[in-house]
C-alpha positions as CSV (number, residue, x, y, z in Angstrom):
1,M,10.2,14.2,-10.6
2,V,9.7,11.3,-8.1
3,L,6.5,9.4,-8.5
4,R,5.6,7.5,-5.3
5,L,2.2,5.9,-4.8
6,N,1.5,3.5,-2.0
7,G,-1.3,2.3,0.1
8,N,-4.3,0.6,-1.6
9,L,-2.9,1.0,-5.1
10,N,-4.8,-0.5,-7.9
11,I,-2.9,-1.2,-11.2
12,D,-5.0,-2.0,-14.2
13,N,-3.0,-4.2,-16.5
14,L,-4.5,-3.3,-19.9
15,R,-2.3,-5.4,-22.0
16,N,-2.2,-8.5,-19.8
17,Y,1.5,-8.3,-18.9
18,P,2.8,-11.2,-16.7
19,A,2.1,-10.8,-13.0
20,G,5.9,-10.3,-12.4
21,V,5.9,-7.1,-14.5
22,V,2.9,-5.7,-12.6
23,D,4.5,-6.6,-9.2
24,A,7.8,-5.0,-10.2
25,L,5.8,-1.8,-11.1
26,R,4.0,-1.9,-7.8
27,C,7.3,-2.1,-5.9
28,L,8.8,0.6,-8.0
29,L,5.9,3.0,-7.3
30,A,5.9,2.1,-3.5
31,E,9.6,2.9,-3.3
32,G,9.4,6.1,-5.4
33,A,10.7,6.2,-8.9
34,L,12.1,8.9,-11.1
35,A,9.4,9.6,-13.6
36,S,9.4,11.6,-16.8
37,A,6.1,13.3,-17.4
38,D,4.8,13.0,-21.0
39,P,4.7,16.7,-22.1
40,R,1.8,16.0,-24.5
41,H,-0.5,14.1,-22.1
42,E,-1.4,15.1,-18.5
43,H,-0.9,12.4,-15.9
44,F,1.1,10.1,-18.2
45,F,4.5,9.1,-17.1
46,E,7.5,7.0,-18.2
47,L,9.5,5.4,-15.4
48,E,12.1,2.7,-15.3
49,D,13.9,0.2,-13.0
50,A,17.2,-1.5,-13.7
51,S,15.8,-3.6,-16.6
52,R,12.4,-2.3,-17.8
53,V,10.7,0.9,-18.8
54,Y,7.0,1.4,-18.0
55,Y,4.5,3.9,-19.5
56,V,1.6,4.5,-17.2
57,Y,-1.3,6.8,-16.6
58,A,-1.7,7.8,-13.0
59,A,-5.2,8.8,-12.2
60,P,-5.4,12.2,-10.5
61,E,-6.9,10.7,-7.3
62,R,-3.6,8.7,-7.0
63,S,-5.3,5.4,-6.1
64,K,-5.3,3.9,-9.6
65,V,-2.6,3.4,-12.2
66,F,-3.1,2.1,-15.7
67,L,-0.1,0.1,-17.1
68,L,-0.2,1.0,-20.8
69,A,3.2,-0.4,-22.0
70,A,6.3,-2.0,-20.7
71,W,9.5,-3.0,-22.5
72,P,13.0,-4.1,-21.7
73,K,15.3,-1.2,-21.1
74,G,17.3,-0.4,-24.2
75,E,15.0,-2.2,-26.6
76,L,13.8,0.9,-28.5
77,D,17.4,2.2,-28.7
78,R,18.5,-1.0,-30.5
79,A,15.5,-0.8,-32.9
80,A,16.7,2.7,-34.0
81,D,20.2,1.5,-35.0
C-alpha cells in the first residue's frame, strides 16, 4: 500500500532521532511511500527510502505520526548472518 500524509503533519520523535531522520520521514510521507502494514498491530507501518527503514504508528485521524524506530537499510539483515 502507499502511505501518503501531507498538510499539517505532526511527527512525534519518541526516541530523539536527529532532525535529519525526521525530515527525511516527513518528505517520504509527503511524496507517498510504499508501506508494509504490521499484521499484528493496527495502524503500524514499516516504510523505507533508499537508505533507511522507519517503523511508525499513523494515528487514525492521519494528522499525527509517531516515529518508533529507524535504522539503516540492511542493518538487520547483516545482524542475522
